[in-house]
N, C-alpha and C positions, 0 to 999 in steps of 0.2 A: 487570119489573122497575123497582124507583128511579131520578129523575132520578143520576141514578154522581156529577154533576160538588156532587149537594146530599149528599149522602155521607160520612162520617168513611173513613180507611182499616180501622178498628173495625168500621165495618157494614160496607163491604165484603168483610174477610174474615169477618166473622159470617155474614154472604151467602153466602160460596165455599164455607166449610163445612157450609153445609145442601146446596149445591148439589153439589158433591163426594161430600157425604155418609161413608160407611164408608172409604169404596175411597181416601182421599187419599193420594198418593208421602208413602213414611214418609222420603225427602230433600227435598220438600216442609211437611213437619208443623210442621220448629219453625218455621217464616218464614209458616206461616198462625195458630200462635200467636201468637210477635211481635207480626202484624201486626196481630190483636186487642188489640193492650194500648197506641194508636199513636191518634190522630185523626188525623194529620196528615206531612209527607214529611218536616218540620222535627224529631222527637220521637225524642229519644231514646229508646234500650228499652237497658236495664241501662245500662254504664256507657262505650261502647265506642261502638256502631250506636246512627246511626240512624237512620230514616221511611225514607228514600231508598235503604241501600244490603239491608234489610230484604227491604222489597219487590222490591227489582233479584234479591235470595240466591229468594227465591219466584221470580219470574217464571222463574229457570233452571229452574226445580226442579219447573214447576207441565207441563212438554206432558204428562203422561198426561193431564189436565184436560180435556178434552171436551165440546162440545156450543154448541149457540148463544148460552150465560150466557158460559161461560167464553171463546171469541173476541171478544165482545164487551167482557165484565171488563178481559180482559189487553193490549187493543188500544185501552182507558181509561190504566189505569195506567201501562204502557211512555210514554205519553202526556203523563199526569203527571208521569215518569219526566226524558223529555226535557223538559219544560221547563223543569222541576224544574231540571237544569243547564245551563240552556243563559241563564238570568234571569240577569243582569248585578252585577245589582241585593244576589244574596245569594250571602259568602262560600260555598265551597264551601274542602275540604280538598284 
């Protein structure tokens, strides 16, 4: 697996699609598809949802995705979100 810190959300989403394959949970699918359309947590998807919300929803619905890649990527995305929401230089809703 590539260095996740050098990958965009879009690239991570594409990797997840390949790794999870055809067994993607129906509840996670729309958020995974949205991830493949954003580059970072600040990007907007549609009119109202930013990348951070999309990734949060994906993680909330990806409990059926298992394996070493899943564990590593979920941990990385969780850290990204934690850093994003605790960064005082970024104004959040």
